[in-house]
C-alpha positions, -999 to +999 in steps of 0.1 A: +088+157-379+098+194-378+107+210-411+138+232-410+145+258-436+178+253-454+192+287-443+186+279-407+213+252-408+240+279-410+226+298-380+250+301-351+253+323-320+291+322-320+316+336-344+354+340-347+374+337-314+344+319-299+327+351-290+290+358-294+277+371-327+264+402-309+299+409-295+315+402-329+291+426-346+299+453-321+337+448-326+332+447-364+312+480-363+338+497-341+366+485-364+349+499-395+341+530-376+378+536-367+389+529-403+364+553-418+372+580-392+409+577-402+400+580-438+378+610-431+407+627-412+430+621-441+405+635-466+399+666-445+436+672-442+440+668-479+412+693-485+426+718-460+462+715-474+459+704-510+496+713-518+508+687-494+488+659-510+492+671-546+508+648-572+521+662-604+513+647-638+548+634-641+545+615-609+513+599-620+524+592-656+494+611-671+478+644-677+454+644-648+453+654-611+452+628-583+419+641-569+401+674-575+379+692-551+347+676-564+359+641-560+373+650-526+339+663-514+322+631-527+348+609-508+342+629-476+304+625-480+309+587-484+331+585-454+306+604-433+278+581-445+299+551-437+306+564-402+269+569-396+261+533-409+288+517-387+277+537-357+241+526-363+252+489-365+273+492-333+244+509-314+219+484-328+239+454-317+246+469-283+210+480-276+196+449-294+177+468-321+177+447-352+165+474-376+196+495-369+219+467-383+201+465-417+220+494-434+254+479-424+243+445-436+232+460-470+266+477-473+283+443-467+262+428-494+270+456-518+307+454-511+307+416-515+289+419-549+314+446-560+344+424-552+327+395-569+322+416-600+359+425-600+368+388-598+345+379-627+360+408-647+395+395-641+384+360-650+367+371-683+392+397-693+426+385-679+445+409-702+430+439-683+455+433-655+485+438-677+469+470-692+462+483-657+498+477-646+512+495-677+491+526-667+508+528-633+534+555-627+569+545-638+583+547-602+555+525-589+571+499-565+578+465-580+562+475-613+589+458-634+588+427-613+551+424-616+553+429-654+579+401-656+555+375-640+538+351-663+503+366-671+485+333-664+503+330-630+495+366-622+458+361-629+457+330-607+475+348-579+451+377-580+421+354-582+433+334-552+439+366-533+404+379-542+388+345-533+404+347-498+390+382-494+355+371-506+355+341-482+364+364-453+338+390-462+312+363-466+320+350-431+316+386-417+283+388-435+271+356-419+281+369-385+261+401-389+231+382-403+232+358-373+234+387-350+203+402-367+184+369-364+195+365-327+182+399-318+150+394-337+144+360-320+152+375-286+128+403-290+100+381-303+104+357-274+096+386-250+062+392-266+033+380-244+010+354-259-028+357-255-052+328-259-087+338-265-117+316-262-154+323-264-158+337-229-123+343-215-089+356-224-059+340-209-024+356-208+003+330-212+038+337-198+069+334-220+079+298-228+112+301-209+095+313-177+069+286-179+097+260-182+116+274-152+085+277-130+074+241-137+108+225-131+092+196-111+067+190-138+070+182-174+077+213-196+047+226-215+045+220-252+059+248-274+036+276-283+022+275-318+011+307-336-025+307-347 
């Protein structure tokens, strides 16, 4: 009886819309690439014309600026880094290079952990939502309507919304992970196998080729690593 690891039960080559995990990873990388490129353009426009994106303290309801030059430069650097990571993931999935997908996968794990931490914080400190809403600008849309909602219902609604986001992010993580495993498995199947005895060395063909070439015969047993 062949033992199967628990995590291999969730392995699949297909993802949403019945497309391959490799295609899904490419589409996901392109989508993130476009989003971060748009954010980068907005940040560069704000840095070039700060008066157009400047918010006064009366508009923000506090004695601070919306974003100073230092924070703007940090945000631009993060956007450039994200564009690089997304481009690496897209290229790695397209060219079937698994190592190029790892940075994007690590970013997904970090983003999922950060959102989980937010959900736990809301669950442990439910009053923090009301305090955060009170700090919003007076002319913030629907601020009074949100404040009039029952605090318990507001917490449940926000937790439900975050849970849906976490489930979706977890599904995207599984798609990228399955793509990584698929590329790794495909690359490892192309490796030639050598069987060495005392006197001779025999080069075995890939298992798929051996199965196709011997269609009239019984397929050979699967190769076992020494």
